[in-house]
MARVEXVO-484636 format. One record per residue: residue number from 1; chain; x, y, z of N, C-alpha, C in turn. Coordinates in steps of 0.001 Angstrom, whole numbers. Layout:
N
<roro NUM A <X Y Z> <X Y Z> <X Y Z>>
...
//
This chain:
64
<roro 1 A <10525 -6513 6382> <9892 -6279 5104> <9577 -4793 4959>>
<roro 2 A <10070 -4164 3895> <9895 -2712 3754> <8448 -2259 3574>>
<roro 3 A <7587 -3091 3002> <6201 -2661 2786> <5390 -2654 4077>>
<roro 4 A <5940 -3179 5148> <5247 -3193 6438> <5656 -2032 7335>>
<roro 5 A <6607 -1204 6882> <7077 -81 7677> <6684 1239 7014>>
<roro 6 A <6020 2091 7788> <5499 3362 7281> <6607 4275 6758>>
<roro 7 A <7788 4235 7402> <8881 5131 7022> <9385 4889 5596>>
<roro 8 A <9123 3713 5027> <9593 3371 3682> <8640 3792 2570>>
<roro 9 A <7463 4282 2944> <6443 4622 1951> <6121 6108 2073>>
<roro 10 A <6335 6845 1004> <6028 8274 987> <5139 8559 -212>>
<roro 11 A <4359 9643 -153> <3544 9994 -1320> <4429 10122 -2565>>
<roro 12 A <3944 9550 -3662> <4704 9554 -4903> <5405 8236 -5174>>
<roro 13 A <5447 7349 -4180> <6072 6037 -4342> <5167 5132 -5177>>
<roro 14 A <5744 4406 -6131> <4977 3445 -6921> <4937 2125 -6150>>
<roro 15 A <3732 1591 -5972> <3534 393 -5154> <2539 -558 -5808>>
<roro 16 A <2529 -1776 -5295> <1497 -2757 -5641> <704 -3007 -4362>>
<roro 17 A <-609 -2825 -4439> <-1464 -3015 -3265> <-2461 -4136 -3525>>
<roro 18 A <-3010 -4650 -2433> <-4131 -5578 -2550> <-5353 -4843 -2011>>
<roro 19 A <-6390 -4755 -2840> <-7636 -4104 -2457> <-8419 -5029 -1530>>
<roro 20 A <-9311 -4458 -716> <-10106 -5235 236> <-10852 -6374 -472>>
<roro 21 A <-11469 -6083 -1605> <-12252 -7109 -2303> <-11370 -8160 -2968>>
<roro 22 A <-10074 -7899 -3099> <-9160 -8849 -3735> <-8311 -9620 -2731>>
<roro 23 A <-8582 -9485 -1423> <-7749 -10144 -421> <-7770 -11662 -546>>
<roro 24 A <-8890 -12249 -921> <-8962 -13710 -1054> <-8141 -14225 -2231>>
<roro 25 A <-8118 -13461 -3313> <-7396 -13908 -4510> <-5977 -13352 -4564>>
<roro 26 A <-5668 -12372 -3699> <-4349 -11721 -3668> <-4021 -11008 -4983>>
<roro 27 A <-5049 -10572 -5712> <-4829 -9818 -6947> <-4227 -8465 -6602>>
<roro 28 A <-3125 -8110 -7262> <-2428 -6865 -6976> <-2848 -5763 -7938>>
<roro 29 A <-2867 -4544 -7437> <-3171 -3355 -8214> <-2001 -2399 -8062>>
<roro 30 A <-1458 -1916 -9177> <-324 -996 -9118> <-799 443 -9201>>
<roro 31 A <-49 1319 -8536> <-380 2733 -8583> <618 3551 -7800>>
<roro 32 A <351 4843 -7724> <1225 5782 -7028> <532 6248 -5750>>
<roro 33 A <1252 6225 -4643> <697 6592 -3341> <347 8074 -3303>>
<roro 34 A <-882 8358 -2860> <-1310 9735 -2640> <-1298 10050 -1140>>
<roro 35 A <-1892 9162 -323> <-1987 9364 1119> <-1667 8077 1864>>
<roro 36 A <-1058 8221 3042> <-851 7102 3959> <-2021 7087 4935>>
<roro 37 A <-2679 5954 5084> <-3848 5863 5957> <-3554 5157 7277>>
<roro 38 A <-2482 4382 7338> <-2076 3731 8583> <-1227 4707 9381>>
<roro 39 A <-1600 4926 10638> <-865 5860 11486> <266 5202 12262>>
<roro 40 A <179 3907 12523> <1226 3235 13294> <2495 3096 12454>>
<roro 41 A <3664 2981 13100> <4926 2905 12353> <5079 1639 11514>>
<roro 42 A <4340 578 11853> <4374 -645 11033> <3055 -1387 11187>>
<roro 43 A <2818 -2314 10262> <1593 -3121 10296> <1903 -4477 9676>>
<roro 44 A <1496 -5570 10325> <1855 -6912 9829> <1278 -7271 8463>>
<roro 45 A <204 -6613 8052> <-415 -6931 6750> <-72 -5912 5675>>
<roro 46 A <758 -4939 6006> <1115 -3897 5053> <470 -2574 5418>>
<roro 47 A <1106 -1500 5029> <607 -165 5315> <-569 154 4385>>
<roro 48 A <-1652 674 4955> <-2825 1022 4148> <-2600 2394 3515>>
<roro 49 A <-2842 2473 2203> <-2621 3718 1459> <-3792 4002 524>>
<roro 50 A <-3889 5258 107> <-4814 5665 -953> <-3955 6002 -2159>>
<roro 51 A <-4281 5418 -3296> <-3547 5687 -4525> <-4039 6987 -5159>>
<roro 52 A <-3287 7482 -6125> <-3632 8717 -6822> <-5007 8615 -7497>>
<roro 53 A <-5413 7400 -7902> <-6721 7229 -8551> <-7860 6994 -7557>>
<roro 54 A <-7543 7032 -6245> <-8577 6918 -5218> <-8765 5546 -4618>>
<roro 55 A <-8151 4515 -5181> <-8290 3166 -4646> <-7522 3049 -3330>>
<roro 56 A <-8061 2242 -2404> <-7458 2063 -1090> <-7120 596 -883>>
<roro 57 A <-5922 338 -363> <-5517 -1033 -72> <-4227 -1059 714>>
<roro 58 A <-3753 -2267 989> <-2527 -2453 1759> <-1356 -2762 824>>
<roro 59 A <-236 -2093 1089> <954 -2246 246> <1510 -3654 404>>
<roro 60 A <1765 -4317 -738> <2370 -5636 -752> <3797 -5604 -1292>>
<roro 61 A <4068 -4673 -2195> <5404 -4533 -2801> <5671 -3078 -3121>>
<roro 62 A <6934 -2686 -2989> <7374 -1396 -3478> <7935 -1632 -4878>>
<roro 63 A <7634 -749 -5820> <8077 -903 -7210> <9121 172 -7505>>
<roro 64 A <10251 -259 -8035> <11334 690 -8350> <11028 1489 -9597>>
//
């Protein structure tokens, strides 16, 4: 899954993330990646990122 690998996500990529408070409902938030917060090359729940608007969450989908 590409959203679980750090190499597939670069700043400027449009993504759908799940915020910490939305994990139970799986509500997705779309935005553009500003910073990568996960240091490991992959993560089973998705790479943690900060969006351009400051929201932080784990990537669930990459948006073309």
